[in-house]
C-alpha positions in Angstrom: 0.0 0.0 0.0 1.2 3.5 -0.8 1.2 5.8 2.2 -0.5 9.2 2.4 2.7 11.0 2.7 4.1 9.5 -0.5 1.3 10.2 -2.8 -1.1 12.9 -1.5 -4.8 12.9 -2.6 -6.2 10.2 -4.8 -8.9 11.0 -7.4 -11.0 8.4 -9.1 -12.8 9.4 -12.3 -15.3 7.0 -13.9 -15.6 6.9 -17.7 -12.2 8.6 -17.8 -10.7 6.9 -20.9 -12.1 9.6 -23.3 -14.1 12.7 -23.7 -15.0 14.8 -20.6 -13.7 12.1 -18.2 -10.3 12.1 -19.8 -10.1 15.9 -19.6 -11.1 15.8 -16.0 -8.5 13.1 -15.2 -5.7 15.1 -16.9 -6.7 18.3 -15.1 -6.8 16.7 -11.7 -3.4 15.1 -12.4 -1.9 18.4 -13.3 -3.4 19.7 -10.0 -1.3 17.2 -8.1 -3.7 14.3 -7.6 -2.9 10.7 -8.2 -5.5 9.8 -10.8 -7.4 6.6 -11.1 -8.7 6.3 -14.7 -11.7 4.0 -14.2 -13.4 2.8 -17.3 -15.3 -0.2 -18.7 -12.7 -0.3 -21.5 -9.6 -1.2 -19.6 -7.4 -1.1 -22.8 -8.4 2.5 -23.5 -7.9 3.4 -19.8 -4.4 2.0 -19.9 -3.6 4.1 -23.0 -4.9 7.1 -21.2 -2.7 6.3 -18.2 0.3 6.0 -20.4 -0.4 9.4 -21.8 -0.7 10.9 -18.3 2.5 9.2 -17.1 4.3 10.7 -20.0 3.3 14.1 -18.6 4.6 13.2 -15.2 1.2 12.4 -13.7 0.8 9.5 -11.2 -2.0 7.4 -12.6 -3.6 4.0 -12.5 -6.0 2.3 -14.9 -8.9 0.4 -13.3 -11.6 -1.6 -14.9 -15.1 -0.7 -13.8 -18.6 -1.3 -15.1 -20.8 1.2 -13.3 -23.9 -0.7 -14.4 -22.7 -3.8 -12.4 -22.7 -3.5 -8.5 -20.1 -6.3 -8.3 -17.7 -4.6 -10.7 -18.0 -1.4 -8.7 -17.3 -3.2 -5.4 -14.3 -4.9 -6.9 -12.9 -1.7 -8.3 -13.1 0.1 -4.9 -11.7 -2.9 -3.1 -8.7 -2.7 -5.5 -8.5 1.1 -4.9 -8.4 0.5 -1.1 -5.7 -2.1 -1.4 -3.6 0.0 -3.7 -3.9 3.4 -1.9 -6.0 2.9 1.3 -8.0 6.0 0.5 -10.2 7.9 -2.0 -10.2 11.7 -1.7 -12.0 12.7 -4.8 -14.7 10.8 -6.8 -16.0 12.1 -10.1 -19.1 10.2 -11.3 -18.7 10.9 -15.0 -19.5 7.6 -16.7 -22.9 7.5 -18.4 -24.8 6.6 -21.5 -27.4 8.3 -23.6 -30.2 7.0 -25.8 -32.2 9.4 -28.0 -35.8 8.3 -28.3 -39.1 10.1 -28.5 -41.3 9.7 -25.4 -43.8 7.4 -27.0 -41.0 5.3 -28.4 -39.0 5.0 -25.2 -38.1 1.3 -24.9 -38.3 -0.1 -21.3 -35.0 -2.0 -21.6 -33.2 1.2 -22.8 -34.9 3.2 -20.0 -33.8 0.8 -17.3 -30.2 0.6 -18.7 -29.8 4.4 -18.8 -31.2 4.8 -15.2 -29.1 1.9 -13.9 -25.8 3.2 -15.3 -26.3 6.9 -14.9 -28.1 7.0 -11.5 -27.7 3.7 -9.7 -24.0 3.6 -10.7 -23.4 7.0 -9.3 -25.2 6.1 -6.1 -23.1 2.9 -5.5 -19.8 4.6 -6.4 -20.7 7.4 -4.1 -21.4 5.0 -1.2 -18.1 3.2 -1.7 -16.1 6.4 -2.0 -17.7 8.0 1.0 -16.8 5.1 3.2 -13.1 5.5 2.3 -13.3 9.3 2.6 -14.9 9.2 6.0 -11.7 7.6 7.4 -9.8 10.9 6.8 -12.7 13.3 7.4 -12.3 14.9 4.0 -13.7 14.2 0.6 -15.1 15.6 -2.6 -17.7 13.9 -4.8 -18.6 15.6 -8.1 -21.4 14.2 -10.1 -21.6 15.0 -13.9 -25.2 15.8 -14.6 -26.4 17.8 -17.7 -28.5 20.7 -18.7 -30.9 18.0 -20.0 -31.6 17.3 -16.3 -32.6 21.0 -15.9 -34.5 21.7 -19.2 -36.4 19.1 -21.2 -35.3 18.5 -24.8 -36.8 16.4 -27.5 -35.7 12.7 -27.4 -34.2 12.9 -24.0 -36.8 10.9 -22.0 -34.5 8.5 -20.4 -31.3 10.6 -20.4 -32.9 13.8 -19.2 -34.7 12.0 -16.5 -31.6 10.3 -15.3 -29.7 13.5 -15.2 -32.5 15.2 -13.2 -32.2 12.3 -10.8 -28.5 12.9 -10.5 -29.2 16.5 -9.5 -31.5 15.3 -6.8 -29.1 12.6 -5.7 -26.3 15.3 -5.4 -28.4 17.3 -2.9 -29.3 14.2 -0.9 -25.7 13.0 -0.7 -24.5 16.5 0.3 -26.9 16.6 3.2 -26.2 13.1 4.5 -22.4 13.3 4.1 -21.7 16.8 5.4 -20.9 15.7 8.9 -18.2 13.3 7.5 -16.3 16.2 6.0 -17.4 15.3 2.5 -18.9 17.9 0.0 -21.0 16.7 -2.9 -21.6 18.9 -5.9 -22.0 18.6 -9.6 -21.7 20.2 -13.0 -24.3 20.3 -15.7 -22.5 20.5 -19.0 -24.2 22.1 -21.9 -23.4 20.9 -25.4 -19.8 19.7 -25.4 -17.7 18.4 -28.3 -17.0 14.8 -27.4 -17.1 11.5 -29.2 -20.6 10.9 -27.7 -22.1 14.1 -28.9 -20.5 13.9 -32.3 -22.2 10.5 -32.7 -25.6 11.5 -31.2 -26.1 15.1 -32.2 -27.6 15.5 -35.6 -27.0 18.6 -37.8 -30.4 19.9 -36.6 -29.5 19.4 -33.0 -26.2 21.3 -33.4 -27.9 24.1 -35.2 -30.5 24.4 -32.5 -27.8 24.6 -29.8 -25.8 27.2 -31.9 -28.9 29.4 -31.9 -29.7 28.8 -28.2 -26.3 29.1 -26.5 -25.4 32.8 -26.1 -21.7 32.1 -26.6 -22.8 30.5 -29.9 -20.6 27.3 -29.7 -20.2 24.0 -28.0 -18.0 23.8 -25.0 -14.8 21.8 -24.7 -14.0 18.9 -22.4 -11.2 21.1 -20.8 -13.8 23.7 -19.8 -15.8 21.1 -18.0 -12.7 19.9 -16.3 -11.9 23.3 -15.0 -15.2 23.5 -13.1 -14.7 20.0 -11.7 -11.2 21.0 -10.6 -12.6 23.9 -8.6 -15.2 21.7 -6.9 -12.5 19.1 -6.1 -10.2 21.8 -4.5 -9.9 23.3 -1.0 -11.3 26.5 -2.4 -14.8 25.0 -2.6 -14.8 23.9 1.0 -18.1 25.7 1.9 -20.0 24.7 -1.3 -22.1 21.6 -1.2 -25.3 20.4 -2.7 -25.1 22.5 -5.8 -24.9 21.7 -9.5 -23.2 24.3 -11.7 -24.3 24.7 -15.3 -21.2 24.9 -17.5 -23.1 25.8 -20.6 -22.1 29.0 -22.3 -25.2 30.8 -20.8 -27.7 28.3 -22.1 -29.7 28.0 -18.9 -29.7 31.7 -18.4 -31.0 32.6 -21.8 -34.4 33.4 -23.3 -34.9 35.4 -26.5 -31.5 36.0 -28.1 -32.6 38.2 -31.0 -34.6 41.5 -31.1 
């Protein structure tokens, strides 16, 4: 086991092999954390770790399927054995399925809820138990503006992200006396492999007209918000979800 003095704070990021998760892992690494790149695709996670180590960042690849309680338990057991601690958890892993409400398939609905919501619950429980030993912890949940405003085709995804926002508040209240803060970010449209695959030309045009900044965000911009919430500077902030959305949630009519 690596001692506290030798390695400092440990941050586990789920779904960290690519996209927003990868940007978060890299940023936390540059901020001095030992980063655990946890992903269902272990090969991709190992490639990510190799890239982080080339930058001088301490990192470990860890296989985790956040849709499988046994996989989650095994991952956190390995984390405990390797480091004996977890200081920061970023619940980033998630899936999306675009379907109209009347066409929302029950199997797809249950899979989205299981991975996005139940997975975050279980990871949060395991992480909080490790954090409580040191009386300090940061849990950051990645929600979405789709959990704050309804959009076409987001029945399962939007509902799951709304649940994440509620879960964030619940966790914040119940974990406060353990020295753990729980917050979240709600990304607006972000250029990632997922959105590039799921967002049609009409969707991209709709966002371009609705976001005051007139563009998609970048994974690095999401990572910056997470880094703040993971830091000592956010010590009196808990139970909040910050839209990182180029002004989308604040906007109404944009043309006169």
